[in-house]
C-alpha positions as CSV (number, residue, x, y, z in Angstrom):
1,M,4.0,-14.9,-4.0
2,H,0.8,-14.2,-3.0
3,T,-1.5,-17.4,-4.7
4,E,-4.8,-16.4,-3.3
5,E,-7.8,-17.1,-5.6
6,K,-10.1,-14.3,-7.1
7,P,-13.5,-15.8,-8.4
8,F,-15.3,-12.5,-8.1
9,G,-14.8,-10.9,-11.8
10,C,-15.9,-7.5,-13.0
11,H,-18.7,-8.4,-16.2
12,L,-17.8,-5.0,-17.6
13,C,-13.5,-5.5,-17.5
14,W,-11.1,-8.2,-16.9
15,A,-10.7,-7.2,-13.2
16,C,-11.2,-9.9,-10.9
17,F,-11.1,-9.9,-6.9
18,S,-11.0,-12.4,-3.8
19,H,-14.2,-10.9,-2.1
20,S,-17.1,-9.4,-3.1
21,S,-17.3,-6.5,-1.5
22,K,-14.2,-5.5,-3.4
23,L,-15.8,-6.0,-6.8
24,K,-18.3,-3.8,-5.4
25,R,-16.3,-1.4,-4.5
26,H,-14.4,-1.8,-8.3
27,Q,-17.8,-1.6,-10.0
28,R,-18.1,2.5,-8.8
29,V,-15.7,3.2,-11.4
30,H,-18.0,2.2,-13.9
31,T,-21.8,3.4,-12.5
32,G,-20.3,6.8,-11.3
33,E,-21.6,6.0,-7.8
34,K,-20.3,8.2,-4.7
35,P,-21.4,7.2,-1.8
36,Y,-19.0,9.2,0.4
37,N,-19.8,13.0,0.6
38,C,-18.1,15.3,2.6
39,P,-20.1,17.2,5.3
40,Q,-18.6,20.4,4.6
41,C,-18.9,21.4,1.1
42,E,-20.9,17.9,-0.2
43,K,-18.4,17.1,-2.5
44,R,-19.0,13.4,-3.2
45,F,-16.3,10.6,-3.5
46,S,-16.7,6.8,-4.5
47,H,-14.1,5.4,-2.5
48,K,-13.7,6.3,1.4
49,H,-10.1,6.8,1.3
50,Q,-10.7,9.6,-1.0
51,L,-13.2,11.6,1.4
52,K,-10.2,10.8,4.0
53,M,-7.7,12.4,1.9
54,H,-9.8,15.2,1.1
55,T,-10.7,15.9,4.5
56,G,-7.6,15.3,5.9
57,E,-8.7,12.8,8.2
58,R,-5.6,10.9,9.6
59,P,-7.0,8.5,12.4
60,F,-3.9,6.2,12.5
61,A,-1.0,7.5,14.3
62,C,2.6,5.7,15.0
63,T,3.5,5.0,18.5
64,H,7.0,5.9,17.8
65,C,7.3,9.2,16.0
66,G,3.3,10.2,15.7
67,K,3.2,10.5,12.4
68,R,-0.6,10.0,11.1
69,F,-2.0,8.1,8.1
70,S,-5.7,8.2,6.9
71,E,-5.5,4.3,6.0
72,R,-4.7,1.3,8.7
73,S,-2.5,0.0,5.9
74,D,-0.2,2.9,5.1
75,L,0.6,3.3,9.3
76,R,1.5,-1.0,8.6
77,I,3.9,0.0,5.8
78,H,5.5,2.6,7.7
79,Q,5.7,0.3,10.8
80,H,7.4,-2.2,8.3
81,Q,9.9,-0.1,7.4
82,R,11.1,-0.5,10.5
83,V,12.1,3.2,10.9
84,H,12.5,3.4,14.3
85,T,13.8,0.1,15.2
86,G,16.9,0.1,13.3
87,E,16.4,-3.6,12.9
88,K,17.7,-4.9,9.5
89,P,16.5,-8.8,8.9
90,Y,17.9,-8.8,5.4
91,S,21.0,-9.3,4.3
92,C,22.9,-9.9,1.4
93,T,24.7,-13.7,1.2
94,Q,27.3,-11.9,-1.0
95,C,28.9,-8.8,1.0
96,Q,26.9,-9.1,4.2
97,M,25.2,-5.4,3.8
98,R,22.3,-5.6,5.8
99,F,18.4,-3.9,4.9
100,A,15.6,-3.3,6.9
101,Q,12.9,-4.3,4.1
102,A,12.9,-7.5,1.7
103,C,12.8,-4.9,-1.7
104,N,16.1,-3.0,-0.8
105,L,18.1,-6.3,-0.7
106,K,16.3,-7.5,-4.2
107,M,17.4,-4.3,-5.6
108,H,21.1,-4.5,-3.9
109,L,21.6,-8.0,-5.1
110,K,21.3,-6.6,-8.8
111,V,24.3,-5.0,-8.7
112,H,26.1,-8.2,-7.7
113,M,24.3,-9.8,-11.0
114,G,25.9,-6.8,-12.8
115,E,21.9,-5.4,-13.9
116,R,22.7,-2.2,-11.8
117,S,25.8,0.2,-10.9
118,S,27.0,0.2,-7.3
119,D,26.5,4.1,-7.6
120,V,23.0,4.0,-7.9
């Protein structure tokens, strides 16, 4: 669980942030500010990732498969899924099934607890 403090609060809604830069970016929701514009069609965006999606820019590539991403965080998620390594570090203590991601193990454990059927 993340316990990071979020001392920067928006005065227009209940949103709180860990960094002042994140609060400033959020405030564009309320102000309508759109500082990022497309050089091709002049369409404007409030967030840089929206412009990247609009233009199709994908500067971050997976070194294993070449799949490209517009955000570095999306590439990290792809890599942490262990798609290419086959690594499965999370194992069930009930039946020894192994999983690449902790969230998949967590869902699997619900089968053993009777919260979910095994054919799902």
